[in-house]
N, C-alpha and C positions, 0 to 999 in steps of 0.2 A: 552636564559635565563641565562645560566651559565656565559656568558660573561658580561651580565648586573649586575649579582650578584657580579662578581669579581671586576667590576668597582666601585660598591657601597662600597665593602669592602676596596678597595684601597683608595677611597675618604674619608671614615670614619677614616682610619688609618692615612692619611695625615692630616686630620682635628685635630685628637687627638694629633699628633706630634706638630702641630702649636700651639695648646692650651698650651701644656707643655712648649714650648719655650716662649710663651707670659707670662705665669705664672712665669717662671724663670727670665725673663727680669724685670717684675714688682717687683719681690722679691728683685732683685739686687738693683733696684732704692730705694726700701724701706730701705735697709741696709744703703745706702748712706745718705738718709734723716735722719736716726736716729743719724747721727753724728752731725747734726745741731740742737742744743737745745737753747731755749731762756727762760729767766726768766722774768716774768711780775711783775712790781712793786706793783701791787695790790694783789699779792699772795706771800706766803712764798717761799724762794729760792729753797726748795726741790721739789717744783712742777715745772717741766721743760716742756716747750711747744715744741713739734716737730710735723711735718706733715707726719710722716712715714706711717700713716694709709691711706694716699691719694692713693697710687698705689693699695692697697687692695680694696678701694672703686671703683676705676676705673675698676678693675677686676670683682668685684661683679656686677657692672652695665652692663658692656659690655659682660661678659662671664658667668655670673650667680653667685649666692651666694657661691657655693662651691669653685669657683676660688678665691673669696675674702678671704675665710677662709684659703685656702691653702697658699696664699701669706702671710697672717699673721703668719701662722705656720712656713713656711720656713724662714721668716725674723727673727723670734725669736729663732729658732733652731740655725741659723747661728750666731746670736748675743751671744749665750751661750759661744762661744769660747773667748769672751772678756768680759764676765759678771763680775760685781763687787758686785752682789747681790745674788750669789749662786743659780741663776735661778729664784728667787722669783720675781724680777723685770720683767723678760721676761714672766713669767706666767701671771703677772698682765697686761702687755702690750698686750699679746695675748687675754686674756679674755675681756679686755676693748675694744680692736680693733674689735673683732668679734661681740661684743654687738652693735657696730655702723654699721658695713658693712653688716651683715647678714640680719637684718630687712630691710635695705635700698635696698639691692639686691633683696630680695623677693618681696617687694612692686613694685619695678621698673619692674621686670619681669612680674608682673600681669598687670601693666598699664605703658606702655613704653611712658611716656610723662613727662613734667615738673611737672604736678600735682602728678604723681606717685612717682617721685623723691622726691618731697617735703614731701609727706606723709611718705615715707620711712625715710627721714632725721629726721623728727620730732619723729617718733617711735624709730629710731636708737639712736638719741640723748638722749631720755628718758631712754632707756635701758643702754646706756653707763654711764650715771650719776648714775643710781642705782647700776650697777655692780661695778663701781669705788668706790662708797661710801661704799658698803658692803665689798669689798675686802680690801680696805684700813683700815677699822675699825677692821675687824676681823683677817686679815692675814698680809697685807703688812707692815703697820707701826709697829705693835708688832714684826714682824720678823726682821725688820731693827733695832729695839730697842735691841733685843737679839743679833743679829749678830755683831753690831758695838758698843755695850755697851752704847748706847745713850738712856737715859730714855725717855719714851713717853712724859713726861712733857716738855722735850726740844723741841719737835716738836710743842707742844701746845704753848710754849712761843714764838717760831719763828712766828707762825701765829698770836698770840695775839699782837705782836709788830706792826702788820699791821692792824689788825682788833680787837679792844678791846672786841668785843662781843664773841670772841673765848676764852672759859674758860676751856675746857676739850676736850678729843678725839672726843666725839660726835659732839660738836659744830665745831670743826676743820673740820670734815668730811662734815658736812652740809653747813658750811659757806665758806669753802675754796675748798675742793676737788670737791664738787658738782658743784659750779659755774665755777671752772677752766675747768672741763670736758665739761660743757655746751658750754663755749666759744670755746674750742678746736673743738667740734663737729660742731659748727656753721661755724668756719673758714674753716675746711676741706670740709664741705658741700658746702660752697660758692665757693670755688676753684674747687671743684670736678665736678660740672655739666658742665661748659664749657670745662673742661679738658677731660671729657668723650666724649663730642661731637667731640673734636679735635682728640682724640685717635682713634675713629671709622674711621675717614678719613685718618689719618696718618699711623696707624698701621693695618688698615682694621680689626678692632676688631668687628666682627658682633655677 
């Protein structure tokens, strides 16, 4: 009995070590992906698209929601060393990221199928849009305005040049920030499912 218990403890410790290594690997990939940003012509240039939440999504699906959250946390903590936003941008990235990956991870753990993944993606995308809109309206854009001496009206004008229906901060958030994050969630979600399937085989992420 003691030998069996010892074997179980060893296996659990080995599994925990493997999980930590996988989280570290996916966090490193996230950092690299943060370096590649795109601007979309249908949105103002200060909204930059990246897919650095993708490794966290893979972690949440293959190892559980906590792994996804940890990948988002490590990614943004490491990015603080090269921050240009005094940490505000990293906080926003973390909150918006976990708003997507946590619901998706929880839904997939309950129903490990394409249906479960899609349910989680829809819920996660909705949470992501809400968190992004609230955070941008109350914290991020006002903080950028103070930190860089750029009036909020300047952000509004940038968005209005593309969409004339943007007339103030509220419409900027609703008509630009919200749709932008919805597109981002859809893109990451579309890439994420086949990538999760491949990751399970290639990295043995069970």
